[in-house]
N, C-alpha and C positions, 0 to 999 in steps of 0.2 A: 285242503290244499295248502301248499307252502306259503302262498301269498295272502292267505286269509286267516283271521283268528277264529275262535270258536263261534262267534256271533255272525260270521260270514263277511265281516268288514276287512278291508285291506289293512295289513299291519303297517304301523308307522314307519318301520324300518324299510318297507318296500314302496312307500307312497312316493309318487313323483313330486318333485319340487314345483311349486307354482312360482309366478314371477316374483312375488315378494320374498319367497324363500331364497331365490337365486340372488336377489339384491343383497339380502342379509348375508349370504355366504361370501359374497365378494367383500362386503363391508367388514367381515370378520378377518380378512387377510391383514397381516402386519403392514404398517405404514410404508416400510421400505419396499415391499412388493408393489403396493398400489402406486407409489411414487415412481417406481421403475416403469410401470405401465403408462402412467400419465406422461412420462418423458418422451414417449413416441408421438404424442399429440402436439399440435400447435397450441401454444400457451393459452390462446383465447378460449379453446375448448376445455383444456384442463382447468382453467379458472372457473368455468361454469359448473363444474362438479361441486363447488362449494354450496350450491343451493339444494343439493339432493337431500341432505339431512344434517343434523348436528355433528354426526360422525365424520362427514366429509368436509365440514366447513373449512378446516385448515390443512387438510391433507396435501393439497396441491402446492401450498406455500413452501414446502420443503423439498419439492421436486428438484433434482440436480440439473435439469436441462430446461432452458427457456427458448422458445422459438416464436419470434414475431415476424409474420409473413402474410402475404395476401391469402385469403382463405375463402374466396367466393362470396364474400359479404361486403364488398366495397373496400374502400381504403381503411387501413388501420389508423386510428387517430392517436395523437400524442397523449391526450388525456387518458385514454384507455391503457396505454403502455405505462404511463406514470402511476396510475392507480394500482396496476398489477405489481410494479416494482416496489411501491410503498408497502404492500402487504406481504411481500416475499420475505421469508424468514431464514432460509438456508444460509449458513455461513460459508459453505463451500459450494461453488458452482462448477459442474463438470463441463457443460457446453452452453453457448449462447449464440443464437442466430438472429440477425436483424436485417430486414429488408424494408426500409422506409418506403411506403407506397404513396406518399403525399409530400410535396415540397414543403408544406407547413411543418412537417416533422423534423426537418433538418436542424433547426436551431436547438433541438433537444438532444441531438446525437452525442454531443460532447459529454453531457451529464449521464447519458446511458452508458457510454464507454467507461466513464469514471466509476459508475456503479458496479459494473461487472469486474473491473479491476479490484475493487474492494472485496469482492467475493472470490478472488483468486481463480478466475475462470481458466480452464485448461485448453478448451477447444472453442475458438472464437471465429465466427463467420459473419462478416459485414458485407452486405451487398448494397453499395451506395450508388449504383449506376443503372441497374436493370430497368427501373421504372421512372428514372429521372435523368434521362440521357442528355438533356440540354442544360443541366444544372452544374455550374462550375463550383464544386464544393471543396473547401480547404480543410484538410484533415487536421484536427487539433493536435498540438504538441504532445499532450499527455498520452496519445495513442502510441507514440513511438518508444515509450518506456513501460515495460511490463515484464515482471520477473516470474510470472506463473504460467503464461500461455505456452502450450506445447505444440498446438496446431493452429495456424492462422490462414483463413481463406478471405481474401479481400478482392472485391469487384468494384471498380471505379468506372469513370468514363474517360475517353481519350482527351477531353478538355481539362480534366482535373490535374493539378500539379501534384506529383506524387510525394515529394519530400519538401517540407517547409521548415525543417529544423536541421541543426548541424550534426546531430548524432542519433543513433538508434540503439536501444538496449532491450533485446529480447533474449535474455540469458538462458531461458529454458526451452526455447523454440527448437523443435525438431523437424516440423513439416511446414513449408511455406508455399501457398498457392496464390498467385497474383493473376487477375484477369482484367483485361481492358485497362491496364494501367499505363500512364504516361511516365516512362522511366528513362532518365538519362544514364549514361555510363557512370557518372559521379553519384547519382542517386542509388544505383544498384550497389556500388562499392560501399556506400554508407550503410545500406541495409545489411550487407553481408558481414561488415565489420562488427555489427552488433548482435550476430547470431553465432556464438562460439561452438554450439553443439548441433548445428543444423545438419540434418541427414537427407532431406528431400526438398527439391526446388522445382516448382511447376510454374511456367509462364505461358499464359494463353492469351493470344491476340493483344499483346503489349506492343507499344510503339516507342520510337526514339532510341532504343537501345541498339548500339552498333557493335560493341565488343563486350562479351560476357566472359570476364576473367575470374575463374575459380581456382587459380593456382596457389593462392595463399596457404601457408602451412596451417593457419588457423581454421581452414575448411577441410581438414583431413577426414572428418566424419561425413561430409557431404558426398554421398556415393550415388545418388539417384537424381537425374535431371530429365525433365519433360518439357518440351517446347512445341506449342502449336501457335505459330506466329504469322501475322500479316505484314509487319513492317520491321522485322529484325528478330534476333540479332544477326549480324553478318559473320563475325569471327567468334569462335567458341574455343576458349582455352580452359580445359577441364581435365587436368592430368590425374585427378583422384577419383573421377567418376567411374562406377562399375556398370551402371545401367543408364542408357541414353535413349530417349524417345523424341524424334524430331519429325515434324511435318512442316515443310516450307512451301510457299508458292513457287511454281515452276520458274517464274521469271525473276525471282529474287536471288541475288548472289549470296552464297553462304560458304563458310570454310571451317572445317574442323582443324584447328591449329595443333591441339594436343589433347588426345584422349587415350593416352598410353596405358591406362589401367582398365580400359573397357573390356568387359567380358560378355555383355549382353546389350543388344541394340535393336531398335525398331526405327527404320528410316523411310521417309517418303519425301525425297528432295527433288530438285528440278535441274534445269539446264546448266546453271552456273554454280554447281556444288563443288567446283574446284577439286576434282578427283578425291572426293570424300572416301571412296572405296579403298584408297591407299592407306587410310588410317585404320582399316578394319582387319588387318592381316591376322591379328591374334585373338579376335573375337570368337568365342565358342558358340554362342547362340544368337541368331540374327533373324529379324523379320524385315522384309522389304515390301514396300508398297508399289503400286503400279508405276508411278512416275519414275522411281529410281531404277526399276527394271528396264524402263524405256531408255534411261540415260546409259545403262550398261549396253543396250542395243546400239545406241549411237556410237559408243566407244568401239564396239566391234566393227561396225560399218566404216568408221573412220580409221580403223586399224591402230587404235590405241591399246597397247598391251595392258592386261591386268596383272597384279601381283598374285602369287599363289596364296590361297587362304587356308586357314585351319578350322573352319567352321565344322562343328560336329552336329549341330542342329540348325536347320534353316526353315523359315516360314515365309511363304509368299501370300500376300493379301492382294488379289488382283483379278481383273477380268482377263480372259484369254484373248490374245490378239497376235497379229504377225510380229510386231515389235517386242511385245512382252516375251514371246517365245525366243526370239533372238537374244534378248537380255538374259533369260533364264539359262539357256544353254551356254552362253558366254561365261556366266558365273559358275555353273556346275563343272565346266571343263577346267576351271582354275581352282577347284576345291578338292583337296586330296584326302580329307579325313571325314567326309560327311557320313553320318550314321542314320540320321532321321530327317525326313523332309515332310513338311506339312504345307499343303496348298489349299488355301481358302478362296474359292472362286466367289468374287464379290461383284456388286453392282459397279458400273463404270462411273462412279463418282466418289468423292471424299466428303465425309460429313463431319462437322464439328458440332457437338451438342444437338445432333439430329438434323442439322441444316446443311444441305449440299453446298459445297463451295464452288464459286466460279473460278475460271483459270487464273485470273489475276490475284485471287485470294488463297489459292492452294488447291484448285481443282485438278482433274485429270488432264494430262497433255494429249490433245487429239493427234491421231496419226498424221493428219494433214500438216500440222505444225512441224512434226519431225521431218517429214519429206521436204518441206521448205528449208528447214535448217540444214539438211544434208546437201541439198542443191546449192545453197548459198556457199557452202564450204567445198563444193566441187565433188560431191560423192552421190552415188545413186543407191537406193535401198535394195535393189534386186541384184546388184553385182556381187559376185563372190560369196553367195550365200546359198545354203542348202535349199533345195526345192521343197522339202517337207514343210518348212516354216510358211511357205506361201499358201498352204492349205488354209491357214488361219486368217488370211486377208479377208476383209469385209465381214468378219465375225463380230456380232454384237449380242447383247443379252437375249433378245427375242428369237434369234435364229440358231442358238447353240443346240446342237443335237448330241446324242450319245456317241455317235461316230467321231465327232470332234474331240470329245473328252477322251475317248479311247486313243485317238491319234496323239493327243497331248501327253497322255501317260506313257505311251510307247516311246515318244520322243525324249521324255525326261529319263526314262530307264536306260536308254542308249547313251545318255550323256554323262552318266556317273557309274563308277565301278565299285565304290565302297559302301553303297547304300544298303541299310538293313531293314528300314521301314519307311513306307510312304503312306501318308494319310491325305486323302482328298475330300474336302468338304464343299458341297455344292450349293449351300444355302437353299433358295427356293427356285433354282433353275429348272429342275426337272419335275414333271408330273411323275406319278408312281410308275407308269409304263416305261418312261425313259430311263429311270433309275434301274429298273429290272433289266432292261436291255443292256445297260452298261455292265451290270453284274455278270451277265452271260459272256460278255466280251473279255473281261479282265483275265480269266484263267488262261486264255491264249497268250496274253501279254506276259504272263508269269513263266511260261515254258522255258524261256532262255534266262530267267532271273529267279532261280530256285531259292536263292538266299534272301530275297526281298519279300517282306510281309506287306501286303497292300490292304488298306482299310478305307472303305468308302462310307460317306455319311451325307445326309441331307436333312432339311428341316422337317421332312415328313417321314423319314426313316431313321432308325437307330443305326449305330455303327455296324457295318457289315465287313467282316474279315474274309478276304478271298484267298 
């Protein structure tokens, strides 16, 4: 037999590796490959490989990435981090993530920041607020000067003072992510003045910022802006931005002052967005959340005219409802170049980092609030509006049927003349039987729309082209 030698024993070339052989085969890999593997682990686990054998004793110490975070074994102690850094040998560090899990660790943070600066870290992530929310920590001055860092992720607490020095110098920084930071307008101006090649700015749940001014010619490379905010900013001046992602609480005033270079946007704003849609006339690719669609419905019912848009691609991320339908149709009727429409039917809530937001923090505007708003301003929601939209009154996630989705799709097709493709994603709304029912209904919708390709998908079914 091919697998046996003349004595009937298995040939070594065909013998299965036992566990020790497997370990040896891994150990035989070059250091650079082993270090790349270890870089995906939390450093506490990578450090423990040093006890495997003499071969492994120092492999971890040249790993380009260090990650100190909670790992299910209680709090990380400063002594453990100090010992690890003392044995670390790599002269160049690609990334460093630190999340102090004990207030006793904070006196050492400055020395740890100084250490990673000495290793020319490129990707720096400091979470100084997630597990110490009541601790008013002052960031050391040396943090604000760094010539090597290219990506910076910083999480603080609302109590923390963001800037304690007069200048910032992050000369290599391209991507900046600030979370739960207390930032005044002056602090933000100081930060931006020290980032001459910044390309992307993300602000998540930051407070105190009232005006975000990105108009400086020194920020011409900054083309991407993302904001998920609880307490600001209110006015956004960003003439060089190409991509904009905004989620604001419905009750928070906001204003797009200048976004004249914008080509792609994702917006979920509220009542007081000060006609933000007027700034979107030249945007080619746009995603609207449920709240902004409801604001467009209010504009329709209050007889506020919309400009003519040039969108070629639109995405709606929303639950289907009476007011959402009014907003969608109002938008489509004022869009003259639309080629592709994606509708993602979602839960009736907005989530940030997996947590649903309440209305005051950025959650969905209830229909009852819209009706009160209209009555206060002397308008009624049922006046001068098509009866088809009323089919969607009192629709919510649990009672959505295939017939509602078919009516929705028919309504959309009637509202646009240039559409070439419509994609509808249902998430987990339908059981398999409901999805199959909808597939049978769609061909009838396509009879008068031969030029439109319709694609349906759900979490339980792959895309179905009809």
